[in-house]
C-alpha positions as CSV (number, residue, x, y, z in Angstrom):
1,M,11.4,-69.3,30.0
2,S,11.6,-67.4,26.7
3,L,14.8,-67.0,24.7
4,R,14.9,-63.3,25.6
5,F,14.7,-64.1,29.3
6,H,17.7,-66.5,28.9
7,E,19.6,-63.7,27.1
8,I,18.9,-61.3,29.9
9,A,19.5,-63.6,32.8
10,E,22.8,-65.0,31.4
11,A,24.2,-61.8,30.0
12,R,27.1,-61.9,32.4
13,H,27.7,-65.6,32.2
14,R,30.5,-67.1,30.0
15,I,29.6,-70.7,30.7
16,L,25.8,-71.1,30.3
17,N,25.4,-74.1,32.6
18,P,26.4,-75.1,36.2
19,L,30.0,-76.3,35.3
20,N,32.7,-74.1,36.6
21,D,36.1,-73.4,34.8
22,E,37.8,-76.3,36.5
23,K,35.2,-78.9,35.7
24,L,35.0,-77.7,32.1
25,A,38.7,-78.2,31.9
26,L,38.4,-81.7,33.5
27,L,35.7,-82.6,30.9
28,G,38.2,-81.7,28.1
29,E,40.8,-83.9,29.6
30,I,38.4,-86.8,29.8
31,C,37.5,-86.5,26.1
32,R,41.1,-87.1,25.1
33,I,41.0,-84.4,22.4
34,I,43.9,-84.1,19.9
35,P,44.6,-81.5,17.2
36,G,42.1,-81.9,14.4
37,T,39.4,-83.5,16.5
38,R,36.0,-82.3,15.1
39,Q,33.2,-81.4,17.5
40,L,29.6,-80.4,16.9
41,D,28.0,-78.5,19.8
42,L,24.2,-78.3,19.6
43,A,22.6,-75.4,21.5
44,C,26.1,-74.0,22.0
45,G,25.2,-70.8,23.8
46,K,28.2,-68.5,23.9
47,G,30.5,-71.2,22.6
48,E,32.9,-71.2,25.6
49,L,33.4,-75.0,25.4
50,L,34.3,-75.0,21.7
51,S,36.5,-71.9,21.8
52,R,38.4,-72.9,25.0
53,W,39.0,-76.5,23.8
54,S,40.1,-75.2,20.4
55,A,42.6,-72.9,22.0
56,E,43.9,-75.6,24.4
57,Y,43.8,-78.7,22.2
58,G,43.6,-77.6,18.6
59,L,40.0,-78.8,18.2
60,E,37.9,-77.8,15.2
61,G,34.2,-77.4,15.6
62,V,30.8,-76.0,14.8
63,G,28.4,-74.5,17.3
64,V,24.7,-74.3,16.6
65,D,22.3,-72.0,18.4
66,I,19.1,-70.0,17.8
67,S,20.2,-66.9,19.8
68,K,21.8,-64.1,17.8
69,V,22.9,-62.6,21.1
70,F,24.7,-65.7,22.3
71,L,26.2,-66.3,18.9
72,G,27.6,-62.8,18.8
73,A,29.3,-63.4,22.1
74,A,30.5,-66.8,20.9
75,R,32.2,-65.2,17.8
76,A,33.7,-62.5,19.9
77,R,35.2,-65.1,22.3
78,A,36.6,-67.1,19.4
79,E,38.3,-64.0,18.2
80,E,39.6,-63.2,21.7
81,L,41.2,-66.7,22.0
82,G,42.5,-66.7,18.4
83,V,40.5,-69.7,17.2
84,S,38.0,-68.1,14.8
85,E,39.6,-70.0,11.9
86,R,39.0,-73.3,13.6
87,V,35.5,-72.8,15.1
88,E,32.3,-71.7,13.3
89,F,29.0,-70.6,14.8
90,V,25.8,-71.2,13.0
91,E,22.3,-69.7,13.7
92,A,19.9,-72.6,13.4
93,D,17.6,-74.8,15.4
94,A,19.8,-77.4,17.1
95,G,17.0,-80.0,17.0
96,T,16.7,-79.9,13.2
97,Y,20.2,-78.9,12.1
98,E,21.5,-80.9,9.2
99,T,25.1,-81.4,8.0
100,T,27.1,-84.2,6.5
101,P,26.2,-87.4,8.4
102,E,28.7,-89.0,10.7
103,S,31.2,-86.1,10.3
104,F,32.1,-85.3,13.9
105,D,34.3,-87.1,16.5
106,I,32.5,-85.4,19.4
107,V,28.8,-84.4,19.4
108,S,27.7,-82.4,22.5
109,C,24.4,-81.0,23.8
110,I,25.1,-79.5,27.2
111,G,22.0,-78.6,29.1
112,A,19.5,-78.5,26.2
113,T,17.9,-81.9,26.0
114,W,14.6,-80.2,25.5
115,I,15.6,-80.2,21.8
116,G,14.7,-83.9,21.7
117,N,12.0,-83.9,24.5
118,G,14.4,-85.5,26.9
119,I,17.7,-87.3,26.9
120,K,16.6,-90.3,24.8
121,G,15.2,-88.2,22.0
122,T,18.2,-85.9,22.1
123,L,20.7,-88.8,21.8
124,S,18.8,-90.0,18.7
125,L,19.2,-86.5,17.2
126,M,22.9,-86.5,18.0
127,R,23.7,-90.0,16.7
128,R,23.3,-89.0,13.0
129,H,26.1,-86.5,13.3
130,L,28.6,-88.8,15.1
131,R,31.4,-90.8,13.5
132,P,31.6,-94.5,14.3
133,N,33.1,-94.9,17.8
134,G,32.8,-91.1,18.4
135,T,32.1,-89.5,21.8
136,V,28.8,-87.9,22.9
137,L,28.6,-85.4,25.7
138,V,25.1,-84.7,27.0
139,G,24.4,-82.4,29.9
140,D,21.2,-82.8,31.9
141,C,19.5,-82.5,35.2
142,Y,18.8,-85.4,37.5
143,W,16.9,-85.9,40.8
144,Q,19.2,-86.4,43.7
145,T,16.4,-87.7,45.8
146,P,12.7,-88.4,44.8
147,P,11.0,-85.0,44.8
148,P,7.5,-84.3,46.0
149,P,4.9,-83.0,43.5
150,E,5.3,-79.4,44.7
151,A,9.0,-79.5,44.0
152,R,8.4,-80.7,40.4
153,A,5.8,-78.0,39.9
154,A,7.9,-75.2,41.3
155,L,10.9,-76.2,39.2
156,G,8.8,-76.7,36.1
157,L,9.8,-80.3,35.8
158,E,6.6,-82.2,36.0
159,D,7.2,-84.1,32.7
160,D,8.8,-87.4,33.5
161,N,10.5,-87.4,30.1
162,L,12.7,-84.5,31.1
163,V,14.3,-85.5,34.5
164,T,14.9,-88.8,36.3
165,S,17.4,-90.1,38.9
166,L,21.0,-90.8,38.1
167,I,20.4,-94.5,37.6
168,G,17.3,-93.6,35.6
169,T,19.5,-91.4,33.4
170,N,21.9,-94.3,32.9
171,D,18.9,-96.5,31.9
172,R,17.7,-94.0,29.4
173,I,21.2,-93.7,27.9
174,E,21.4,-97.5,27.5
175,E,17.9,-97.6,26.0
176,A,19.0,-95.1,23.4
177,G,21.9,-97.4,22.4
178,F,24.8,-95.7,24.2
179,E,27.2,-96.7,27.0
180,L,28.0,-94.4,29.9
181,L,31.8,-94.0,30.1
182,D,32.3,-91.1,32.5
183,M,30.6,-88.1,34.0
184,V,31.4,-84.7,35.5
185,L,28.7,-83.5,38.0
186,A,28.1,-80.0,39.2
187,S,28.6,-79.2,42.9
188,P,26.1,-77.3,45.0
189,D,28.4,-74.4,44.9
190,S,28.7,-74.3,41.1
191,W,24.9,-74.7,40.9
192,D,24.6,-71.6,43.1
193,R,27.1,-69.6,41.0
194,Y,25.1,-70.4,37.8
195,V,21.6,-69.8,39.2
196,A,22.1,-67.2,42.0
197,S,24.3,-65.0,40.0
198,Q,21.5,-64.6,37.5
199,W,19.4,-62.8,40.2
200,W,21.7,-59.8,40.4
201,T,21.9,-59.6,36.6
202,I,18.1,-59.6,36.3
203,S,17.7,-57.2,39.2
204,D,20.1,-54.7,37.4
205,W,18.2,-55.1,34.2
206,L,14.9,-54.4,35.8
207,R,16.3,-51.2,37.4
208,D,17.7,-50.1,34.1
209,N,14.6,-51.0,32.0
210,P,11.5,-50.3,34.2
211,D,9.3,-49.5,31.2
212,D,10.3,-52.5,29.0
213,P,7.2,-54.5,28.0
214,D,8.8,-57.7,29.4
215,A,9.7,-56.1,32.8
216,P,6.6,-57.4,34.7
217,A,7.1,-61.0,33.4
218,M,10.9,-60.8,34.1
219,R,10.2,-59.6,37.6
220,D,7.8,-62.5,38.2
221,F,10.5,-64.9,36.8
222,L,13.1,-63.5,39.2
223,V,10.9,-64.1,42.2
224,Q,9.9,-67.6,41.1
225,A,13.5,-68.6,40.1
226,R,14.9,-67.5,43.5
227,R,12.2,-69.2,45.5
228,S,12.3,-72.4,43.6
229,H,16.0,-72.8,43.9
230,L,16.2,-71.9,47.6
231,E,13.1,-74.1,48.5
232,Y,13.6,-77.1,46.3
233,G,16.4,-76.9,43.7
234,R,19.4,-77.1,46.1
235,Q,17.8,-80.1,47.9
236,Y,16.5,-82.2,45.0
237,L,18.1,-81.2,41.7
238,G,21.5,-82.2,40.4
239,W,23.2,-81.5,37.1
240,G,26.0,-83.2,35.2
241,V,27.6,-83.9,31.8
242,F,27.6,-87.6,30.8
243,V,30.3,-88.9,28.5
244,L,29.0,-91.7,26.2
245,R,29.7,-93.7,23.1
246,P,27.5,-95.9,21.0
247,Q,27.1,-99.5,22.2
248,P,28.9,-102.0,20.0
């Protein structure tokens, strides 16, 4: 899925993952944020997590993303919530972004573990930004039950590095040198709200842009996304945010 397809499909989304407002708030409570806590959010999307937690807790942060469209929305949201002096959004590749080492209390990558070719590689990228005893938040898919090959193919998840079971996720976290402290998992309903609500957005875009060069590919993507979710995604695929810290 190209970056432009993401920008079109998620144009009406504020949270660019399957967490709903209540679970995003719960995640903030779990993280025990206090005023002055510094967070780096890699592949931050529209920056809802940083801006909302800054408004609620006084958090300071940096969001990194490659999408000018999403970053524009992130800056507008920070202005709306009155936190633009506490949060900064940077256009850069989250997988290669460099800053002062060990300078953040929280480092997050929510739903973009492709930046490190899976959760282990992504945690390795995140570690260099984390202060000693800091907190890591990593959002990723997991298999709820072992999927057949046709489900893996339909969902585009044939690479074993990308998705495993919940216990397999825990094993990979430990192999990367981290301890799983807590987790917030999406529900089937919040999965539907994230995935299914994209269908209407894409359908409207196709009606408004029938002559766009990307329209045929976007139409194919809509058909495939809808079928794969209904046939396999709801049955086999889960998603959650895992709260970690480095092992002693």
